C-alpha positions as CSV (number, residue, x, y, z in Angstrom):
1,G,-3.3,-1.5,41.6
2,K,-4.2,-0.8,38.0
3,T,-4.7,-3.7,35.6
4,M,-2.7,-3.3,32.4
5,T,-4.7,-3.9,29.2
6,V,-3.3,-4.7,25.8
7,D,-4.7,-3.2,22.7
8,R,-4.6,-6.2,20.5
9,T,-5.5,-4.2,17.3
10,K,-1.8,-3.0,17.4
11,T,0.0,-6.2,18.1
12,T,1.0,-7.0,14.5
13,L,3.3,-4.9,12.4
14,P,0.8,-3.7,9.8
15,Q,-1.6,-2.5,12.4
16,A,1.2,-0.9,14.4
17,V,2.5,0.9,11.3
18,T,-1.0,2.1,10.4
19,A,-1.6,3.3,14.0
20,L,1.6,5.3,14.1
21,V,1.1,6.9,10.7
22,E,-2.5,7.8,11.7
23,E,-1.2,9.6,14.8
24,A,1.2,11.6,12.7
25,M,-1.5,12.5,10.2
26,S,-3.7,13.7,13.0
27,V,-1.1,16.4,13.6
28,L,-0.4,17.2,9.9
29,C,-4.1,17.8,9.1
30,R,-4.4,20.8,11.5
31,H,-3.0,23.4,9.1
32,E,-3.3,23.9,5.4
33,K,0.4,24.7,5.0
34,L,1.1,21.1,6.0
35,A,-1.2,19.7,3.3
36,P,1.6,18.5,1.0
37,L,3.2,16.6,4.0
38,H,-0.2,15.1,4.9
39,A,-0.8,13.9,1.3
40,G,2.7,12.6,1.1
41,L,2.4,10.6,4.3
42,L,-0.9,9.1,3.0
43,M,0.9,8.1,-0.2
44,K,3.7,6.5,1.9
45,L,1.2,4.5,3.9
46,A,-0.5,3.4,0.6
47,E,2.9,2.3,-0.7
48,Y,3.5,0.2,2.4
49,V,0.2,-1.5,2.0
50,Q,1.0,-2.0,-1.7
51,E,4.4,-3.5,-1.4
52,E,5.3,-4.6,2.2
53,E,2.1,-5.5,4.2
54,E,1.6,-8.8,2.5
55,G,5.1,-10.0,3.4
56,H,4.7,-8.9,7.0
57,L,1.4,-10.8,7.2
58,R,3.2,-14.0,6.1
59,C,6.0,-13.3,8.5
60,R,3.5,-13.4,11.4
61,W,3.0,-17.1,10.5
62,G,6.6,-17.9,10.1
63,E,7.0,-17.7,6.3
64,G,8.6,-15.3,3.8
65,E,11.7,-13.2,3.4
66,Y,11.0,-11.2,6.6
67,C,10.8,-14.3,8.8
68,Y,13.8,-15.1,11.0
69,G,13.9,-18.8,11.6
70,G,17.4,-19.0,13.2
71,D,21.0,-18.5,12.3
72,L,21.3,-19.7,8.7
73,N,25.1,-20.1,9.1
74,S,24.8,-22.5,12.0
75,M,23.9,-25.7,10.2
76,A,27.5,-26.9,10.2
77,T,27.5,-26.8,14.0
78,G,24.2,-28.6,14.4
79,D,22.4,-25.8,16.3
80,Y,20.3,-24.6,13.4
81,T,16.8,-23.5,14.4
82,S,14.1,-24.6,12.1
83,P,11.6,-22.0,10.6
84,R,8.7,-21.1,12.9
85,W,6.2,-22.8,10.7
86,D,7.9,-26.1,11.5
87,R,7.2,-25.5,15.2
88,T,3.6,-24.2,15.0
89,S,0.2,-25.5,14.1
90,V,0.6,-23.8,10.7
91,S,2.7,-26.7,9.5
92,K,-0.3,-29.1,10.1
93,L,-2.7,-27.2,7.8
94,D,-3.4,-28.2,4.3
95,L,-2.7,-24.8,2.7
96,R,-3.8,-26.1,-0.7
97,G,-7.5,-26.4,0.2
98,A,-10.3,-24.3,-1.2
99,E,-11.0,-22.7,2.2
100,V,-7.5,-21.4,2.5
101,R,-7.5,-20.1,-1.0
102,E,-10.7,-18.2,-0.3
103,M,-9.2,-16.8,2.9
104,L,-6.2,-15.5,1.0
105,A,-8.3,-14.1,-1.7
106,L,-10.5,-12.2,0.8
107,D,-7.3,-10.8,2.5
108,S,-6.1,-9.6,-0.9
109,I,-9.4,-7.9,-1.6
110,E,-9.3,-6.2,1.8
111,R,-5.7,-5.0,1.1
112,G,-6.8,-3.5,-2.2
113,R,-9.7,-1.8,-0.5
114,K,-7.5,-0.3,2.1
115,F,-5.0,0.8,-0.6
116,T,-7.5,2.6,-2.8
117,E,-9.1,4.2,0.3
118,L,-5.7,5.7,1.2
119,L,-5.3,7.1,-2.3
120,H,-8.7,8.7,-2.2
121,R,-7.8,10.3,1.1
122,A,-4.6,11.6,-0.4
123,V,-6.3,13.4,-3.3
124,S,-9.0,14.7,-0.9
125,V,-6.5,16.5,1.4
126,G,-7.6,20.1,1.7
127,G,-5.1,22.9,1.2
128,L,-3.3,21.4,-1.8
129,D,-2.8,23.8,-4.7
130,E,-3.9,22.7,-8.2
131,R,-0.4,21.6,-9.4
132,S,0.2,19.6,-6.2
133,L,-3.2,18.0,-6.5
134,A,-2.4,17.1,-10.1
135,D,0.9,15.5,-9.0
136,V,-0.7,13.5,-6.2
137,A,-3.5,12.3,-8.4
138,A,-1.1,11.3,-11.2
139,A,1.0,9.3,-8.6
140,C,-2.2,7.6,-7.4
141,A,-3.1,6.6,-11.0
142,R,0.4,5.1,-11.5
143,A,0.1,3.2,-8.2
144,C,-3.3,1.8,-9.3
145,L,-1.8,0.5,-12.5
146,I,1.0,-1.2,-10.6
147,G,-1.5,-2.7,-8.2
148,T,-1.2,-4.4,-4.8
149,K,0.4,-7.8,-4.0
150,E,-2.0,-10.6,-3.6
151,T,-1.6,-12.7,-0.4
152,Q,0.4,-15.8,-1.4
153,W,1.5,-18.9,0.4
154,S,4.0,-21.5,-0.5
155,D,3.5,-25.2,0.0
156,T,5.1,-26.0,3.4
157,T,5.2,-29.7,2.5
158,N,7.5,-29.0,-0.5
159,Q,10.9,-27.6,0.3
160,N,11.4,-26.4,-3.3
161,S,8.1,-24.5,-3.3
162,T,8.3,-20.9,-4.4
163,I,5.8,-18.1,-4.5
164,T,4.7,-16.6,-7.8
165,L,4.2,-12.9,-7.4
166,S,0.7,-11.8,-8.4
167,R,-1.0,-8.4,-8.2
168,L,-4.5,-6.9,-8.1
169,R,-4.6,-3.9,-10.4
170,F,-7.2,-1.2,-10.5
171,P,-7.5,0.3,-14.0
172,R,-10.8,2.0,-13.4
173,K,-9.4,3.7,-10.3
174,A,-6.4,4.7,-12.4
175,A,-8.7,6.4,-14.9
176,F,-10.5,8.2,-12.1
177,F,-7.3,9.6,-10.6
178,T,-6.1,10.5,-14.1
179,L,-9.2,12.5,-14.6
180,V,-8.8,14.3,-11.3
181,A,-5.2,15.2,-12.3
182,A,-6.5,16.5,-15.7
183,E,-9.1,18.7,-14.1
184,A,-6.6,20.1,-11.7
185,M,-4.2,21.0,-14.6
186,T,-7.1,22.5,-16.5
187,R,-7.8,24.9,-13.6
188,C,-4.1,25.8,-13.7
189,C,-4.5,26.9,-17.3
190,S,-7.0,29.6,-16.3
191,S,-5.1,30.7,-13.2
192,D,-3.4,34.1,-13.0
193,D,-0.8,32.9,-10.5
194,Y,1.4,31.5,-13.3
195,G,3.0,32.9,-16.4
196,A,2.0,32.3,-20.0
197,A,4.6,29.6,-20.5
198,D,3.5,27.8,-17.3
199,N,-0.1,27.9,-18.5
200,D,0.8,26.5,-21.9
201,D,2.6,23.7,-20.2
202,A,-0.4,23.0,-17.9
203,A,-2.6,22.9,-21.0
204,R,-0.4,20.3,-22.7
205,R,-0.3,18.2,-19.6
206,A,-4.1,18.5,-19.1
207,S,-4.6,17.4,-22.7
208,S,-2.3,14.4,-22.3
209,L,-4.0,13.4,-19.0
210,Y,-7.5,13.6,-20.6
211,L,-6.3,11.4,-23.4
212,A,-4.8,8.9,-21.0
213,A,-8.0,8.7,-19.0
214,S,-10.1,8.0,-22.1
215,H,-8.1,4.8,-22.7
């Protein structure tokens, strides 16, 4: 009979989410009328990487708000299940060492790279009209200023240990996307597809975006 093989690149939640979204985008990229949906899905995936992926990574190792370690209301009956990190080799690691900090830092950098790559793909979607492109680029700029969550880890030897939220921000990327939005709005000003009032509004928005990018 046939031997079943497992694609281990899709066995963790972040990889599974990425694989499913990429399949959807392979359909949405086939027609220019679907360009707004294609760009929107890229932005949704970037938002997942920005806000949720870090927590799902820690959940894999039995830590974080997404980790289920047993019925929290069962302590009174004595059948409480301890968190997974109490039952795995992770609890034996010294998570305060320099090597671990370097590993977490590299993971944070890789997440930031993935995040900005998705934003670049969003503004590069063909078929977007100028106003839609300006909206997408402006949203990318805002996302870069918010930044991505750094990979954090609490001290498993300290029950009162908490995680201090820290982010990697990308001000230069934000300036780039702001400039893309400004150029798109500038092209709207000279378009005959809109009325005079719309063109005046586009001119004001373009001026504001150019000023924001200069800062």
